[in-house]
C-alpha positions in Angstrom: 0.0 -0.4 0.3 1.0 3.6 -0.8 1.9 5.8 2.3 -0.9 8.3 2.8 1.6 11.3 2.9 3.3 11.0 -0.2 0.0 9.5 -2.5 -1.5 12.0 -4.7 -5.0 12.8 -4.8 -5.0 11.7 -8.3 -3.2 8.3 -8.1 -5.9 7.4 -5.2 -8.8 8.5 -7.6 -7.5 6.1 -10.1 -6.9 3.2 -7.7 -10.4 3.8 -6.2 -11.9 3.8 -10.0 -10.2 0.5 -10.8 -11.5 -1.4 -7.6 -12.6 -4.4 -8.1 -12.1 -6.2 -4.7 -15.6 -7.2 -4.1 -17.2 -6.6 -7.4 -18.5 -10.5 -7.7 -20.8 -9.8 -4.9 -22.1 -6.0 -6.0 -25.9 -7.1 -8.8 -24.6 -3.9 -10.7 -21.1 -4.5 -11.0 -18.4 -2.5 -9.6 -18.8 1.9 -10.0 -17.2 3.8 -7.1 -19.1 7.2 -6.6 -17.5 9.8 -4.7 -16.9 13.3 -5.0 -13.0 14.7 -3.1 -10.7 17.4 -3.4 -7.9 17.7 -0.7 -9.4 21.6 -0.4 -12.7 20.5 1.3 -13.9 21.9 4.0 -17.1 19.9 4.6 -17.3 16.1 4.4 -20.6 14.5 4.0 -20.1 10.8 5.4 -22.3 8.8 4.2 -23.4 5.1 3.7 -23.3 3.9 -0.2 -24.8 5.0 -3.1 -28.3 3.7 -4.3 -29.2 2.7 -7.6 -29.8 5.8 -9.7 -26.4 7.1 -8.0 -24.8 4.0 -9.3 -26.2 4.8 -12.8 -25.5 8.2 -13.0 -21.8 8.2 -11.2 -22.9 11.5 -9.7 -23.8 11.0 -5.3 -26.7 12.1 -4.4 -28.5 12.5 -7.4 -31.7 11.4 -6.2 -34.3 12.9 -4.2 -32.1 11.7 -1.6 -30.0 14.5 -2.5 -32.9 17.1 -3.0 -33.8 16.5 0.8 -30.1 16.7 2.4 -29.1 19.6 0.1 -32.7 21.8 1.3 -31.5 20.4 5.1 -27.9 22.0 4.8 -29.1 25.1 3.4 -27.1 24.5 -0.1 -27.6 25.1 -3.4 -27.1 22.3 -6.1 -23.8 24.3 -7.4 -22.4 24.3 -4.1 -23.4 20.6 -3.1 -21.6 19.6 -6.2 -18.0 22.0 -5.9 -15.4 19.2 -4.9 -13.4 22.0 -4.1 -16.1 23.2 -0.6 -17.7 19.7 -0.5 -16.2 16.2 -0.3 -19.0 13.1 -0.2 -17.9 9.9 1.0 -19.8 6.6 1.6 -18.4 3.9 3.8 -19.1 1.5 0.6 -18.2 3.4 -2.3 -20.5 0.9 -4.8 -24.0 -0.2 -4.5 -24.5 -2.8 -2.4 -27.7 -4.7 -3.4 -31.1 -5.0 -1.7 -31.5 -5.9 1.6 -34.3 -6.7 4.1 -36.2 -3.0 4.5 -34.1 -1.3 1.3 -30.4 -0.8 0.3 -28.0 -3.5 1.6 -25.4 -2.1 4.0 -22.3 -1.0 2.6 -20.1 -3.6 1.8 -17.5 -4.4 4.4 -14.0 -4.6 2.6 -14.8 -1.3 1.4 -14.1 1.2 4.6 -10.9 -0.7 5.5 -9.4 -0.3 2.1 -10.0 3.3 1.2 -11.4 5.1 4.2 -7.8 6.2 5.6 -6.4 7.0 2.6 -9.0 9.6 1.8 -9.2 11.0 5.2 -5.5 11.9 4.3 -6.2 13.9 1.7 -9.0 15.8 3.2 -6.9 18.1 5.4 -8.5 21.4 5.4 -11.7 19.9 7.0 -13.6 22.2 9.2 -17.0 19.8 9.0 -18.2 16.2 8.9 -21.8 15.8 9.0 -22.5 12.0 9.6 -25.7 11.2 7.2 -27.2 7.7 8.3 -26.8 5.0 10.9 -24.0 3.2 8.9 -21.6 6.7 8.8 -22.9 7.4 12.7 -21.6 3.7 13.8 -18.4 4.3 11.8 -17.5 7.0 13.7 -19.6 7.3 16.9 -20.2 3.7 17.9 -23.6 2.3 18.1 -26.3 3.7 19.7 -29.8 4.4 18.7 -29.4 6.8 15.4 -32.3 9.3 16.9 -30.5 9.4 20.2 -27.1 10.3 18.0 -29.2 13.2 16.4 -30.5 14.1 19.3 -27.5 14.6 21.0 -25.9 16.5 18.1 -24.5 19.3 20.4 -22.6 17.2 22.0 -20.4 16.5 18.2 -20.2 20.3 17.9 -18.5 21.9 16.4 -16.8 20.2 14.0 -19.5 16.9 13.7 -23.3 16.8 12.5 -24.9 13.2 13.2 -28.5 13.0 10.7 -31.0 10.9 9.2 -30.3 9.5 6.3 -32.4 11.6 3.8 -34.6 9.1 2.2 -37.9 9.1 1.5 -38.0 7.4 5.0 -37.0 10.3 6.9 -39.7 12.1 6.3 -42.0 9.9 8.6 -38.8 9.9 11.0 -39.1 13.9 10.8 -43.0 13.7 11.7 -42.1 11.3 14.2 -39.4 13.8 15.3 -40.2 17.5 14.7 -37.6 18.8 17.5 -35.2 17.7 14.1 -36.5 20.8 12.2 -36.7 23.3 14.6 -33.8 22.0 16.4 -31.2 20.3 14.4 -32.1 22.2 10.9 -31.0 25.8 11.9 -27.6 24.8 13.8 -26.9 22.9 10.9 -27.2 25.7 8.5 -24.9 27.9 9.9 -22.3 25.3 10.8 -22.5 24.1 7.2 -22.6 28.6 6.4 -19.2 28.7 8.6 -17.5 25.6 7.6 -17.7 27.5 3.9 -16.9 30.8 4.8 
């Protein structure tokens, strides 16, 4: 493995694009999807691409992306500016379907790539942990709602969020404090990080 301190970003991205480690287990085949630049101020740490994202090759190119951008208070142009916002899922390829939706990220992916990717992100000011899998990876096991409700404990550099899938609408209806308490703080943190 290459030393992350001397590895160039382009070399890393080329290696990720060529990865076939778990290709036999991926129903649609390998297609790593991420957005990365060494100048990014915000990291959107998510779970894994869905089918639409797999097809397009663009992270959050679906309704969940629209919802996430609205939560963050950013435009599409801001969100897709890799120089400002990195988007890196735990599993870089679509993992297939599971019992209640998409399957969890493939277990091979994060150990193979995560540290090398993070070594490239030297200017991060804010990390958004989007969904339970991303939160467990960074914060350990706890109910997702509990972590999101305790968001102030992770500030100023981390904000745990539910996954912005269509299911989050039902979750938000049961947890109105999210919109009232978390979203204004999230939007202010995003603006500060991008300033």
